[in-house]
VOKOLMI-687031 format. One record per atom (N, C-alpha, C, O, CB): residue in one letter; x negated, z negated, y. Coordinates in steps of 0.001 Angstrom, whole numbers, padded with zeros to 6 digits, always signed. Glycine has a CB too. Example, Ala and Ser with C-alpha at 12.3 -4.5 7.8 and 13.67 -1.06 7.14 Angstrom:
residues 2
a-013190-007800-005690a-012300-007800-004500a-013200-007800-003300a-014236-008465-003319a-011308-009046-004473s-012850-007080-002250s-013670-007140-001060s-012900-007870+000030s-013409-008039+001138s-014084-005725-000598
end
This chain:
residues 282
m-025181-018608+005876m-024392-017567+005584m-023998-017028+004782m-022789-017094+004557m-024552-016965+005860n-025031-016079+003815n-024383-015224+002680n-023663-015707+001899n-022709-015035+001508n-025113-014657+001917q-023892-017222+001330q-022767-017773+000699q-021489-018255+001530q-020579-018666+000809q-023263-018838-000014t-021203-018291+003129t-019988-017945+003689t-019267-017021+003313t-018173-017062+002751t-020064-017746+004719f-020128-015841+003749f-019721-014496+003303f-018918-014341+001650f-017797-013883+001428f-021180-013632+003349h-019912-014885+000657h-019178-014508-000067h-018052-015669-000692h-017176-015575-001550h-019997-013873-000885k-018455-016641+000048k-016846-017715-000499k-015343-017042+000057k-014192-017145-000366k-016878-019690+000461i-015887-016388+001086i-014461-015673+001968i-013992-014219+001109i-012810-014008+000836i-015010-015098+003946n-015106-013262+000732n-014543-012406-000034n-013977-012757-001265n-013002-012041-001497n-015301-011580-000200e-014348-014105-002718e-013843-014281-003159e-011988-015373-002737e-011035-015564-003492e-014884-014392-003769d-012166-015766-001471d-011098-016296-001416d-009939-014958-001529d-008980-014781-002282d-011125-017214-000133i-010665-013935-000139i-009176-013074-000225i-009143-012351-001655i-008013-012027-002020i-009030-011737+001110t-009956-012116-002323t-010271-011366-003499t-008694-012070-004196t-007565-011634-004420t-012090-011769-004351s-009383-013328-004351s-008062-014153-005255s-006595-013985-004580s-005559-013806-005219s-008340-016004-005298y-006684-014060-003410y-005125-014325-002797y-004495-012593-002990y-003292-012378-003139y-005169-015010-000672v-005510-011507-002955v-004801-010188-003083v-004476-010371-004014v-003248-010388-004106v-005302-008978-002979k-005137-010585-005102k-004878-010240-006734k-003417-011310-007178k-002542-010975-007976k-006628-010788-007876n-003462-012358-006576n-002356-013468-006652n-001036-012529-006294n-000194-012474-007190n-002631-014896-005429l-000748-011731-004992l-000213-011332-004307l+000294-010183-005129l+001484-010171-005444l-000833-011267-003235e-000582-009131-005536e-000603-008145-006491e+000645-007887-007501e+001532-007047-007650e-001727-008431-007207e-000049-009784-008458e+000883-010035-009909e+002002-010199-009262e+002722-009226-009487e+000575-011387-011009q+002632-011146-008388q+003544-011669-007869q+004750-010572-007214q+005960-010802-007208q+002877-012543-006976y+004112-009391-006700y+004949-008546-005567y+004782-006949-006400y+005568-006045-006117y+004050-008633-003611q+003920-006793-007205q+003437-005699-008022q+003596-004598-006915q+002873-004476-005927q+004305-005436-009496h+004853-003689-007314h+004816-002629-006365h+005370-002550-004906h+005388-001550-004188h+005353-001733-006959d+005973-004241-004512d+006494-003706-003020d+005486-004245-002014d+005509-005369-001514d+008117-004294-002566s+004413-003079-001744s+003648-002781-001139s+003634-003283+000174s+002606-003766+000649s+003626-001761-001279s+004879-003198+000913s+005146-004207+002299s+004505-005744+002104s+003597-006281+002737s+007001-004438+002575q+005153-006151+001214q+004805-007743+001273q+003418-007736+001252q+002861-008109+002284q+005376-008704+000030i+002439-007249-000100i+001472-007601-000253i+000450-006998+001248i-000713-007354+001438i+001222-007189-001701t+001008-006314+001905t+000106-005730+002716t+000440-006901+004121t-000572-007488+004504t+000444-003868+002920e+001491-007180+004721e+001918-007979+005455e+001140-009089+005431e+000320-009417+006289e+003068-008160+005247m+001448-009733+004303m+000654-011415+003826m-000451-011313+003604m-001081-012370+003609m+001047-012222+002545s-001368-009778+003249s-002962-009884+003188s-003290-009978+004751s-004100-010793+005191s-003790-008430+002375i-002539-009009+005603i-002898-009360+006392i-002712-010417+007754i-003005-010086+008903i-002997-008617+006362q-002193-011675+007380q-001758-012493+007842q-003010-013366+007171q-003573-014118+007966q-000279-012653+007649f-003324-013361+006316f-004248-014224+005380f-005162-014036+005621f-005870-015015+005857f-004297-014187+004157i-005788-012614+005730i-007332-012380+006739i-007154-012891+008229i-007932-013510+008955i-007800-010527+006943s-006364-012603+008357s-006536-012560+010175s-007203-014022+010475s-008144-014119+011262s-004718-012422+011210g-006309-015860+009368g-006585-016689+009344g-008066-016650+009218g-008730-017254+010060g-005879-017180+008678r-008802-015840+008014r-010041-016199+007883r-011113-015555+008754r-012318-015797+008807r-010299-016041+006649l-010320-014614+009470l-011393-013840+010775l-011404-015050+011760l-012473-015463+012210l-010631-012140+011744e-009819-015800+012200e-010432-017109+013304e-010893-017787+012474e-011446-018148+013513e-009463-018079+014271f-011336-018479+011496f-012076-019295+011096f-013457-019100+011299f-014197-019823+011966f-011802-019455+010017v-013837-017794+010511v-015503-017296+011386v-015746-017084+012422v-016836-017282+012958v-016124-016245+011188k-014476-016501+013064k-014629-016828+014739k-015648-017928+015107k-016845-017922+015396k-013162-017380+015395e-014423-019148+014945e-014265-020158+015831e-016132-020466+015312e-017094-020611+016067e-012701-021483+015488k-016105-020482+013651k-017669-021538+013124k-018927-020431+013692k-019979-021021+013940k-017887-021831+010733f-018949-019318+013866f-020121-019021+014552f-020659-018222+015771f-021818-017925+016061f-020604-018667+013831e-019189-017895+016559e-019577-017405+017685e-019747-018125+018569e-020237-017737+019630e-018981-016648+018059s-019297-019642+018297s-019797-020233+019541s-021056-020856+019059s-021436-021957+019456s-018783-021285+020256i-021508-020340+018446i-023379-021508+018401i-024353-020726+019260i-024723-019574+019034i-024478-021630+016395p-024596-021231+019926p-025582-020649+021022p-026954-020226+020920p-027518-019510+021748p-025705-021483+021921d-027574-020793+019657d-028932-020584+018932d-028451-020162+017414d-028525-020954+016474d-029970-022100+018948l-028007-018976+017303l-028085-017953+016094l-029323-017280+016126l-029705-016736+017162l-026965-016861+016098s-030074-017265+014950s-031136-016574+014745s-031046-015028+014674s-029972-014638+014214s-031631-017071+013674v-031779-014216+014966v-031749-013041+014974v-031155-012285+013520v-030257-011444+013477v-033053-012754+015371d-031849-012783+012482d-031202-012191+011263d-029541-012676+010949d-028763-011839+010491d-032185-012655+009985d-029056-014176+011254d-028239-014335+010971d-027252-014070+012190d-026183-014638+011968d-028376-015313+010368e-027256-013463+013282e-026428-012752+014237e-026293-011236+013425e-025159-010933+013053e-027210-012702+015894i-026930-010693+013264i-027143-009828+012487i-026209-009383+010986i-025397-008509+010682i-028325-010186+012330f-026657-010170+010530f-025756-010715+009091f-024287-010862+009217f-023407-010440+008467f-026202-012243+008594y-024189-011603+010408y-022665-012062+010637y-021757-010989+011356y-020531-010997+011251y-022626-013421+011575f-022510-010004+012142f-021399-009156+012708f-021614-008009+011815f-020675-007268+011525f-021471-008786+014361k-023011-007793+011284k-022845-006083+010086k-022103-006732+008840k-021472-005952+008127k-024846-005157+009277n-022115-008163+008486n-021275-007946+007295n-020200-008743+007366n-019180-008078+007189n-021924-008172+006053i-019961-010007+007569i-018917-011129+007837i-017412-010102+008878i-016443-009517+008393i-019978-012721+009034k-017765-010239+010210k-017121-009938+011065k-016564-008865+010795k-015338-008757+010828k-017638-009968+012001c-017639-007549+010373c-017166-006045+010511c-016449-006158+009203c-015239-005953+009297c-018423-004712+010636h-016899-006435+008003h-015848-006560+007011h-014665-006882+007182h-013815-006087+006781h-016090-007246+006246l-014187-008271+007892l-013381-008705+008262l-012211-007566+008621l-011278-007087+007976l-013893-009483+009109l-012708-007383+009914l-011923-006253+010380l-011834-005118+010155l-011207-004426+010957l-011982-006098+011226a-012538-004404+008768a-011856-003456+008233a-011177-003756+007597a-010436-002785+007446a-012281-002714+007778l-010783-004675+006918l-010341-004927+005485l-008580-005370+006485l-007485-005102+005990l-011559-006560+004277l-008713-005912+007592l-007269-005625+008545l-006814-004096+008857l-005716-003540+008805l-007491-006298+010128q-008027-003680+009179q-007306-002623+009709q-006869-001050+008204q-006125-000069+008215q-008545-002106+011215y-008060-001792+006930y-007287-000931+005980y-005642-001373+005342y-004811-000534+004994y-008303-000826+004761y-005501-002410+005312y-004300-002957+005413y-002940-002409+006281y-001865-001938+005908y-004661-004092+005819y-003472-002678+007521y-002900-001794+008386y-002525-000082+007871y-001422+000332+007512y-003907-001858+009534m-003589+000566+007955m-003290+001777+007480m-002925+001890+005766m-003076+002984+005224m-004496+002603+007899v-002537+000938+005119v-001958+001597+003955v-000545+001010+004337v+000374+001519+003694v-002645+001202+002346q-000180+000037+005256q+001228-000165+005579q+001977+000912+006231q+003159+001106+005949q+001343-001257+006381k+001239+001738+007233k+001761+002925+007726k+001729+003945+006912k+002619+004769+007122k+001218+003287+008778i+000770+004252+005765i+001204+005095+005300i+002302+004982+004126i+002974+005968+003823i+000250+005634+005102e+002450+003802+003510e+003535+003416+002851e+004602+003177+003077e+005517+003162+002254e+003432+002772+002443i+004691+002905+004453i+005969+002814+005404i+006631+004216+005624i+007847+004322+005462i+005548+002207+006906k+005861+005311+005992k+006313+006287+006236k+006328+007011+004864k+006944+008068+005001k+005678+006814+007299k+005891+006848+003611k+006415+007444+002344k+007576+007861+002285k+008277+006870+002085k+006372+006717+001380p+008360+008990+002359p+009447+009479+002191p+010345+008919+000783p+009434+008953-000044p+009123+010864+002246a+011415+008491+000117a+011732+008594-001132a+012248+009813-001206a+013250+010345-000728a+012517+007632-001608i+010964+010323-002222i+010993+012070-002347i+010611+012010-003906i+009919+011015-004123i+009624+013148-001188p+010883+012863-005187p+010143+013039-006349p+008718+012799-005916p+008113+012729-004846p+010376+014421-006994l+008454+012709-007125l+006914+012194-007753l+005886+013313-007235l+004782+013114-006729l+006848+012138-009703r+006545+014589-007493r+005622+015916-007612r+005659+015924-005877r+004736+016585-005401r+006421+017596-008650k+006447+015383-005015k+006297+015905-003786k+005528+014510-002858k+005003+014562-001745k+007909+016486-003234t+005683+013397-003711t+004808+012146-003471t+003267+012610-003356t+002643+012280-002347t+004996+011027-004756k+002664+013336-004323k+001709+013469-004348k+000955+014126-003415k-000211+013979-003048k+001656+013718-005174k+002253+015244-002944k+001827+016078-001760k+001412+015181-000417k+000406+015275+000286k+003081+017083-001389y+002267+014501-000341y+002443+013464+001232y+000901+012598+000862y+000145+012307+001789y+004394+011968+001306y+000546+012226-000651y-000694+011094-000811y-001573+012332-000321y-001848+012167+000867y-001131+010217-002642l-002016+013314-000742l-003097+014479-000632l-003060+014715+000788l-004146+015088+001230l-002783+015910-001511k-002163+014613+001610k-002291+015146+003304k-002556+014034+004095k-002713+014108+005314k-000877+015848+004003a-002624+012767+003296a-002801+011111+004192a-004888+011312+003440a-005803+011004+004203a-001151+008894+003071l-005148+011734+002250l-006034+011653+002185l-006952+012828+003155l-007896+012313+003753l-006042+011506+000974y-006823+013893+003304y-007183+014678+004262y-007414+014813+005352y-008342+015451+005847y-006840+015151+004294k-005967+013776+006256k-006470+013108+007429k-007694+012530+007124k-008693+013130+007520k-005580+012115+007953t-007897+011051+006241t-008467+010138+006154t-009726+010675+006200t-010442+010329+007140t-008108+009408+005233k-010297+011710+005109k-011216+012512+005181k-011880+013071+006580k-013072+013356+006702k-010750+013386+004476s-010868+013176+007630s-010884+014545+008197s-011716+013227+009641s-012673+013595+010322s-008855+015773+008414k-011190+012051+009773k-011704+011171+010529k-013038+010625+010225k-013926+010589+011077k-010879+010287+010602i-013186+010208+009037i-014021+010103+008825i-015600+011231+008730i-016708+010696+008704i-013497+009583+008110s-015505+012208+008704s-016351+013228+008815s-016458+013184+010624s-017418+013787+011106s-015694+014715+007986d-015721+012651+011357d-015614+012665+012384d-016603+011768+013476d-016947+011871+014653d-014473+012498+012330n-016849+010775+012270n-017883+009713+012401n-019221+009700+011224n-019718+008607+010954n-017018+008306+012291h-019608+010606+010743h-019980+011322+009750h-021382+010100+010343h-021541+009057+009709h-019892+013329+009714f-022191+010385+011453f-023615+009125+011773f-023205+008049+011153f-023961+007623+010279f-023990+008553+013487f-022033+007370+011386f-022302+005813+011249f-021228+005584+010091f-020438+004649+009958f-022004+004786+012807y-021452+006841+009200y-020309+006748+008199y-021597+006765+006965y-021431+005911+006093y-018887+008259+008241n-023045+007787+006788n-023646+007903+006285n-024912+006306+006702n-025622+005785+005841n-023743+009348+006419y-024866+005926+007963y-025025+004364+007649y-024678+003358+007049y-025382+002491+006531y-024941+003902+008203y-023407+003461+007115y-022912+002567+006297y-023158+002638+005032y-023618+001642+004474y-021805+002502+006410k-022856+004066+004152k-022893+004225+002791k-024128+004129+002476k-024154+004254+001252k-022351+005340+002306t-025123+003986+002844t-026600+004104+002760t-027150+002705+002300t-027924+002319+001424t-027242+004559+004203n-026117+001904+003661n-026901+000575+003903n-028448+000242+004500n-029381-000485+004157n-026926+000054+002671s-028163+001250+005653s-029503+001120+006012s-029516-000021+007134s-028558-000740+007416s-030104+002537+006499s-030727-000048+007694s-031287-001280+008613s-031662-000796+009778s-031445-001454+010796s-032498-002063+008077k-032211+000285+009827k-033106+000248+011214k-032472+000597+012384k-033294+000948+013231k-034266+001161+011201l-031342+000638+012759l-030783+000250+014033l-030032-000933+014241l-029515-001180+015330l-030040+001160+014430d-029951-001606+013348d-028893-003164+012922d-029447-003768+014437d-028578-004035+015268d-029519-004519+010986q-030580-003938+014719q-031095-004783+015855q-030176-004004+017279q-030124-004674+018310q-033101-004649+015950q-029614-002865+017267q-029049-002168+018232q-027636-001743+018327q-026896-001345+019227q-029693-001237+018295f-027528-002010+016894f-025826-001975+016539f-025094-003500+016564f-024026-003688+017147f-025569-001307+014796f-025897-004657+015776f-025216-005768+015800f-025662-006735+016287f-025215-007785+015823f-024889-006075+014879m-026504-006828+017185m-027129-008003+018579m-025539-007894+019670m-024815-006921+019885m-029180-007040+019830r-025462-009072+020083r-024807-008882+021226r-025770-008697+022503r-026908-009132+022676r-023898-010003+021361l-024930-007892+023369l-025291-007540+025264l-025907-008773+025587l-025628-009812+024989l-023736-007286+026551q-026643-008713+026406q-026610-009321+027689q-025621-009343+029097q-025437-010126+030029q-027608-008941+028005n-025165-008172+028728n-023351-008464+029540n-022050-007490+028970n-021919-006508+028239n-023388-007938+031560d-021508-008057+029476d-020036-007483+028867d-020004-005710+029145d-020698-005307+030078d-018496-008365+029879f-019418-004960+028555f-019584-003511+028011f-017880-003072+027896f-016919-003782+027600f-020558-003476+026283f-017946-001523+028279f-016364-001125+028219f-016421-000210+027235f-017527+000315+027364f-015632-000484+029573l-015704+000418+026070l-015128+001267+025733l-014163+002283+026174l-013094+002015+026723l-014905+000862+025168p-014475+003143+025979p-013156+004062+026235p-011874+004235+025427p-012165+004312+024233p-013559+005303+026262n-010917+004300+025582n-009708+004193+024128n-008880+005305+025029n-008571+004819+026117n-008582+002195+023651d-008487+006528+024878d-007959+007574+024910d-008053+007515+026352d-009153+007755+026851d-006728+007756+024187n-006957+007200+027189n-007144+006828+029208n-007097+005711+029417n-006774+005474+030581n-006007+007298+030375i-007384+004328+028443i-007772+003498+029295i-009505+002996+029089i-010356+003774+028657i-006708+002390+029166i-009728+001893+029398i-010606+002002+029557i-010824+000094+029101i-010681-000866+029859i-010839+002842+030884i-011167+000094+027764i-011075-001928+027539i-012516-002490+027251i-013417-002315+026431i-009979-002568+025839d-012233-003318+028448d-013394-005128+028316d-013611-005640+026973d-012756-006201+026289d-012559-006771+029084i-014995-005372+026596i-015188-006253+025470i-016078-006991+025718i-017126-006521+026160i-015427-005743+024321d-015930-008402+025505d-016292-009769+026023d-017602-009737+025167d-017389-009742+023955d-015117-011139+025730k-019230-009698+025644k-020257-009375+024977k-020515-011175+024026k-021422-011216+023195k-021579-008686+026238r-019461-012778+024333r-020327-013288+023500r-019248-013323+022420r-019319-014314+021692r-021098-014627+023949y-018215-012418+022142y-018109-012577+020318y-017840-010914+020064y-016951-010493+019323y-016402-013837+019547t-018640-010185+020710t-018864-009075+019853t-019894-008035+020218t-020488-008027+021297t-017679-008445+019699t-020115-006916+018985t-021717-006179+019714t-021028-004972+019423t-019904-004833+018940t-023637-006392+018862p-021922-004050+019811p-021256-002643+020638p-020943-001564+019496p-020412-000500+019813p-022503-001833+021887s-021223-001799+018380s-020754-001260+017005s-020142-001929+016055s-020284-001551+014892s-021652-000824+016361v-019566-002740+016274v-018582-003515+015094v-017258-002875+014829v-016590-002626+013825v-018179-005061+015533y-017124-002688+016248y-015328-002452+015785y-015176-000549+014858y-014353+000017+014139y-014004-002418+017993i-016523-000218+015479i-017012+001307+014789i-016961+001702+013683i-016308+002593+013140i-018143+001624+014837f-018424+000282+013006f-018408+000365+011229f-017544-000342+010734f-017695-000346+009512f-019623-000096+010439a-016215-001305+011230a-015277-001724+010876a-014250-000599+010359a-013516-000637+009371a-014941-002500+011820n-014407+000347+011259n-013133+001668+011477n-013542+002461+010166n-012697+002946+009413n-013298+002910+013212v-015172+002571+009914v-015801+003417+009257v-015378+002801+007536v-015012+003595+006670v-017471+003440+009832e-015509+001293+007269e-015319+001082+006219e-013865+001218+005939e-013476+001659+004857e-015878+000030+005967a-012807+000741+007169a-011638+000502+006607a-011035+002420+006112a-010095+002688+005364a-010604-000531+007947l-011519+002948+006490l-011022+004467+006356l-011814+004797+004850l-011324+005541+004001l-011618+005649+007890e-013235+004034+004690e-013693+004516+002829e-012983+003768+002101e-012931+004135+000928e-015353+004230+002166m-012274+002628+002420m-011020+001827+001837m-009813+002772+001436m-009259+002964+000353m-010452+000746+002977t-009603+003305+002735t-008511+004074+002336t-008455+005510+001398t-007597+005844+000580t-008008+004319+003504r-009563+006153+001782r-009572+007097+001222r-009725+006314-000885r-009125+006776-001856r-010910+008095+002132h-010548+005307-000879h-010283+005286-002377h-009058+004782-003008h-008507+004995-004088h-011228+004574-002949y-008761+003907-001796y-006581+003560-002529y-005769+005442-002651y-004980+005680-003566y-004953+002154-000324l-006061+006300-001838l-005464+007284-001853l-005987+008160-002961l-005469+009176-003425l-005471+007759-000657k-007031+007612-003271k-007734+008460-004519k-007040+008182-005706k-006565+008942-006549k-009297+008101-004814k-007066+006971-005625k-006332+006084-006934k-004875+006053-006816k-004290+005694-007838k-006787+004436-007001k-004037+006398-005631k-002858+006738-006027k-002403+007962-006374k-001337+008163-006956k-002220+006403-005314i-003373+008994-005951i-003165+010245-006546i-003427+010551-007936i-003058+011504-008621i-003813+011050-005904k-004210+009448-008236k-004776+009785-009782k-003811+009341-010666k-003695+009917-011748k-006193+009056-010225s-002977+008245-010326s-002469+007706-011018s-000831+008386-010842s-000080+008079-011768s-002846+006318-010790l-000383+009042-010031l+000999+010062-009921l+000620+011045-010918l+001473+011385-011738l+001333+010889-008301a-000821+011668-010969a-001458+012945-011586a-000427+012382-013295a+000381+012989-013998a-003851+012971-011571s-001050+010903-013368s-001147+010520-014845s+000256+010602-015219s+000743+011086-016241s-001808+009030-015172k+000989+009893-013946k+002683+009849-013936k+003354+011612-014360k+004403+011778-014983k+003283+009294-011944q+002871+012231-014084q+003509+013469-014156q+003330+014043-015116q+004128+014871-015554q+003300+014226-013336i+001828+013619-015870i+001825+014078-017218i+002934+013664-018373i+003471+014536-019056i+000587+013690-017654v+003207+012379-018521v+003518+011457-019074v+005307+011684-018837v+006176+011432-019672v+002673+010192-018514t+005510+012246-017401t+006914+012204-017584t+007513+013758-017847t+008675+014085-018087t+007560+011491-016259k+006114+014740-017695k+006651+015896-018321k+006943+015920-019904k+007966+016345-020443k+005739+016928-018011s+006015+015465-020410s+005936+015590-021969s+006984+014690-022643s+007114+014635-023866s+004458+015165-022524k+007743+013970-021745k+008958+012933-022084k+010228+013572-021663k+011301+013484-022260k+008833+011449-021284t+009979+014255-020521t+011635+015143-020509t+011909+016395-020044t+012509+016819-019057t+012658+014524-019687s+011163+017058-021259s+011382+018755-021224s+012724+018908-021696s+013129+019956-021194s+010311+019724-022257k+013707+018349-022472k+014397+018846-022607k+016316+017948-022014k+017488+017930-022390k+013852+019225-023920l+015437+017379-020922l+016929+016716-021105l+017259+016485-019485l+016366+015908-018864l+016948+015020-022158k+018405+016861-018762k+019058+016846-017892k+020366+015553-017493k+021059+014887-018262k+019374+018049-018093w+020325+015573-016392w+021336+014792-015863w+022347+015601-015475w+022542+016005-014329w+020938+013995-014835t+023134+015888-016661t+024995+016426-016034t+026018+016166-015567t+026944+016892-015205t+025741+016741-016533a+025819+014532-015554a+026765+013733-014540a+026905+014029-013277a+026192+014985-012972a+026462+012506-014419s+027559+013590-012364s+027279+013359-010923s+026032+012618-010279s+025401+011763-010901s+028329+012687-010500k+025764+012962-009142k+024775+012380-008448k+025320+010793-008462k+024635+009956-009050k+024566+013120-006946s+026315+010480-007935s+026844+009328-007838s+027232+008258-008693s+027593+007089-008558s+027568+009537-007391d+026982+009278-009866d+027348+008505-011233d+025593+007915-011435d+025392+006701-011436d+028126+009827-012816l+024664+008696-011563l+023615+008145-011511l+022643+007233-010425l+021649+006547-010662l+023224+008958-011825i+023192+007454-009426i+022978+006445-008329i+023806+005147-008579i+023237+004078-008355i+023386+007072-006921e+025274+005136-009083e+025876+003786-009723e+025147+003268-010725e+025398+002063-010713e+027208+003923-010300s+024308+003529-011673s+023493+003239-013016s+022417+002615-012196s+021998+001484-012446s+022984+004644-014108i+022034+003238-011363i+020357+003091-010820i+020753+001250-009607i+019942+000426-009185i+019669+005315-009334y+021685+001281-009514y+021987+000344-008536y+022518-000825-009433y+022586-001948-008933y+023029+000905-007411a+022940-000597-010882a+023212-001452-011424a+021948-001693-012538a+022075-002596-013366a+024529-001232-011799l+021289-001239-012531l+020068-001556-013401l+018935-002668-012562l+018406-003644-013093l+019268+000037-013765h+018748-002224-011150h+018540-002727-010354h+018417-004021-010158h+017484-004761-010469h+019031-002346-009887s+020057-004406-009277s+020761-005507-009934s+020590-006267-010952s+020816-007438-010648s+021615-005237-010177s+020154-006065-012529s+020427-006906-013227s+019120-006892-013460s+018969-007348-014594s+021409-006823-014136g+017871-006552-012892g+016108-006863-012735g+015477-006510-014549g+014571-007064-015173g+015744-009152-012143v+016536-005224-015011v+015600-004851-016588v+014122-004254-015866v+013284-004109-016756v+016573-003210-017877f+013709-003961-014811f+012816-003363-014707f+011278-004248-014471f+011506-004949-013485f+013278-002514-013779n+010263-004439-014796n+008999-005233-014364n+009550-006519-013936n+009413-006977-012801n+008109-004536-013147n+010072-006984-014734n+010782-008522-014694n+011521-008710-013460n+011409-009778-012858n+009683-009787-014755g+012220-007839-013050g+013114-007660-011478g+011982-007413-010438g+012538-007237-009354g+014118-009270-010899k+010657-007327-010309k+010086-007328-009717k+010155-005761-009114k+009742-005769-007955k+009185-007952-010228a+010535-004481-009538a+010293-003499-009053a+012059-003157-008174a+013224-003350-008524a+009608-002503-010312d+011258-002450-006661d+012204-002468-005874d+013006-001459-006727d+012761-001084-007873d+011854-002185-004402l+014376-000981-005620l+014851-000305-005570l+014588+001555-005098l+015346+002450-005472l+015394-001065-005178k+013835+001683-004567k+012967+002912-004412k+012444+003387-005081k+012434+004609-005236k+012235+002968-003828e+011702+002408-005838e+010986+002935-006971e+011394+003174-007860e+010752+004005-008502e+010244+002464-007359i+012508+002718-008408i+013376+003123-009577i+014384+004435-009190i+014950+005230-009941i+014309+001762-010025a+014374+004331-007684a+015481+006031-007824a+014207+006892-007974a+014455+007679-008888a+016721+006732-006005e+013142+007079-007574e+011847+007871-007590e+011726+008111-009203e+011611+009168-009824e+010435+006975-006851y+011781+006951-009597y+011359+007294-011046y+012521+008171-011794y+012184+008848-012764y+011083+005850-011911f+014085+008168-011293f+014971+008505-012157f+015046+009930-011497f+015650+010733-012209f+016281+007547-012283q+014542+010478-010216q+014783+011473-009584q+013488+012158-010166q+013623+013377-010273q+015031+011273-008063e+012295+011679-010558e+011313+012454-011104e+011876+012758-012561e+011637+013870-013034e+009890+011718-011055i+012682+011746-013373i+012277+012287-015006i+013623+012961-015162i+013897+013382-016285i+011912+010912-016432f+014729+013159-013925f+015339+014071-014646f+015752+015217-013341f+016799+015737-012954f+016638+013333-015575d+014228+015275-012908d+014313+016440-011559d+014991+017007-010850d+014924+018219-010649d+014030+017293-011609i+016087+015930-010130i+016905+015931-009456i+016966+014629-008187i+016713+013426-008257i+017848+016056-010379e+017507+015675-006835e+017707+014875-005774e+018512+014099-005603e+019673+014436-005833e+017785+015318-004980l+018269+012933-005195l+019601+012340-005284l+019595+012041-003037l+020521+011377-002571l+019568+010420-006783g+018846+012438-002369g+019206+012364-000972g+019452+010689-000699g+019021+009707-001303g+020629+013371-000667q+020216+010806+000320q+020355+009368+000885q+021338+008384+000330q+022379+008028+000882q+020692+009453+002250y+020709+007839-001262y+021533+007248-001992y+021982+006047-001866y+022632+005387-002678y+021204+007311-002895n+021508+005687-000497n+022185+004223+000277n+023340+004482+000515n+024251+003755+000118n+021625+003680+001676r+023604+005936+001445r+024982+005749+001654r+026169+005835+001033r+027325+005570+001362r+025182+006241+002308v+025423+006445-000362v+026428+007056-001699v+026794+006000-002101v+027988+005866-002369v+025835+007924-002989f+025476+004428-002348f+026302+003424-002450f+027090+002429-001589f+027512+001334-001960f+025781+002930-002991f+027222+003002-000351f+028140+002665+000739f+029522+003468+000204f+030432+002789-000271f+027508+003203+002349d+029614+004476+000265d+030573+004858-000431d+031210+004400-002152d+032381+004512-002516d+030205+006027-000293i+030026+003872-003000i+031000+003070-003836i+031278+002154-003658i+032233+001897-004391i+030875+002874-004797r+030982+001218-002958r+031649+000016-002229r+032814-000213-001570r+033487-001243-001553r+031034-000305-001444a+033077+001258-000803a+034403+001304-000119a+035009+001664-001150a+036037+000998-001034a+034657+002175+001090r+035156+002417-002373r+036309+002544-003173r+037255+001681-003583r+037093+001100-004656r+036020+002917-004054k+038148+001502-002973k+039998+001094-003241k+039988+001072-004556k+041131+000624-004639k+041364+002292-002708n+039783+001139-005248n+040526+000377-006912n+039616+000337-007657n+039269-000844-007658n+041733+001171-007876n+038486+001326-008833n+037461+001126-009554n+036262+001626-008707n+036018+002783-008363n+037639+001750-010859k+035391+000191-008385k+034103+000374-007685k+033096+000947-008585k+032189+001605-008074k+033587-000918-007122t+033140+000752-010102t+032371+000616-010824t+032912+001507-012060t+032630+001162-013207t+032114-000725-010923k+033554+002454-011855k+034547+003617-012976k+033278+004186-013617k+033459+004170-014834k+035735+005170-012078f+031989+004715-013299f+031157+005416-014057f+030691+004239-015429f+030735+004253-016659f+029857+005991-012985l+030312+003425-014502l+029983+002058-015870l+030963+001792-016666l+030728+001808-017874l+029688+000493-015386d+032242+001494-016214d+033538+000883-016963d+033619+002282-017966d+033847+002113-019164d+035198+000501-015760a+033441+003544-017471a+033575+004830-018489a+032984+004578-019918a+033426+004463-021061a+032751+006160-017871l+031382+004537-019093l+030565+003930-020340l+030634+003106-021327l+030360+003442-022479l+029813+003511-020098k+031004+001942-020993k+031619+000608-021552k+032689+001223-022479k+032450+001273-023686k+032311-000499-020316d+034305+001877-021798d+034827+002668-022592d+034467+002900-024238d+034778+002405-025322d+034665+003659-021918s+033406+004234-023576s+033222+005353-024197s+031830+004237-025555s+031433+004804-026573s+032582+006949-022788l+031413+002906-025252l+030835+002720-025894l+031527+001581-027063l+031046+001166-028117l+029833+002578-025168v+032587+001339-026529v+033748+000352-026999v+034533+001582-028333v+034726+001596-029549v+035088-000186-025263k+034656+002041-027716k+035176+003864-028753k+034553+003922-030088k+034909+003713-031247k+034426+005648-027942r+033807+004177-029657r+032719+004555-030622r+032140+003409-031752r+031926+003766-032911r+031521+004997-029706i+031916+002050-031325i+031944+000989-031918i+033181+000738-032929i+033169+000331-034091i+031830+000110-030947n+034224+001111-032114n+035517+001075-033055n+035571+002471-034111n+035993+002566-035264n+037010+001067-031966d+035240+003020-033616d+035283+004411-034519d+034496+003927-036335d+034694+003910-037550d+034005+005923-033425s+033525+003609-035207s+032052+003448-035933s+032551+002429-037796s+032262+002641-038974s+030690+002097-034417d+033406+001343-037049d+033813+000664-038110d+034626+000584-038939d+034695+000078-040058d+033882+000014-037962n+035742+001548-037819n+037018+001978-038702n+036161+003065-040127n+036260+002790-041323n+038407+003135-037410e+035437+004175-039604e+034853+005206-040540e+034079+004252-041831e+033880+004826-042901e+033645+006291-039583a+033681+002861-041680a+033119+002129-042728a+034091+001303-043578a+033930+001132-044786a+032134+001288-042179l+035238+000739-042777l+036523+000541-044077l+036552+001431-045304l+036559+002651-045145l+038052+000844-043483p+036569+000962-046376p+036800+001272-047638p+038333+001955-047580p+038867+002364-048611p+036616-000056-048571
end
């Protein structure tokens, strides 16, 4: 049983690591594909263990406490991360940090609401394992807002979902703390690099440049998404770009020169090269 647990964990860790290397900052792809993969692992272990009629007490507790609870927690964790990242607005770095801090506060509040189960989970206690992780003789029912959920005793225990939620909240707490720490480091670097530079051309000129850079794949080997690049430029130049996708629509709708800023940049550079060449002539 313990070997199964470690093998599943290794498979999931390896799979998610490959996703993060492949998609880097595309959290939507990482979370969605992780959820699909973990769901498959969960179905595998459910078929393997929950159909065994004579699991020993120790094996049954280990399965529900460690394997199923952990896989359910991972599913909840990636759903939580997905929800956090989807709702994150396209705002400058300093405001993104506030968004994550607010999400962290909500996560800590939910952990506090389940402090007994959280302490039991964190201390790896085992005193009440038979009550929490052994199946009952009859089906049982869980209240969920205004409805009652019928839980089939053959496939779960009274506390699996509670402990899975607690573990997921703890993983989400670490995720948010890591995000906030990373943003704080970026702010320090950004402030040291951008103390004197200010974008003085129009916002549409900057947006035109951002779309050109994204289309050329010049950041992170082409894997950086548009939103990430836009947020970086907003922070580095301390400028609010607003709904830059609408500005890009206006750029596309131009009748004559659709890339007038980029063309102007090219003309200026060519003129400078020519002027430098002329100055170098005897």
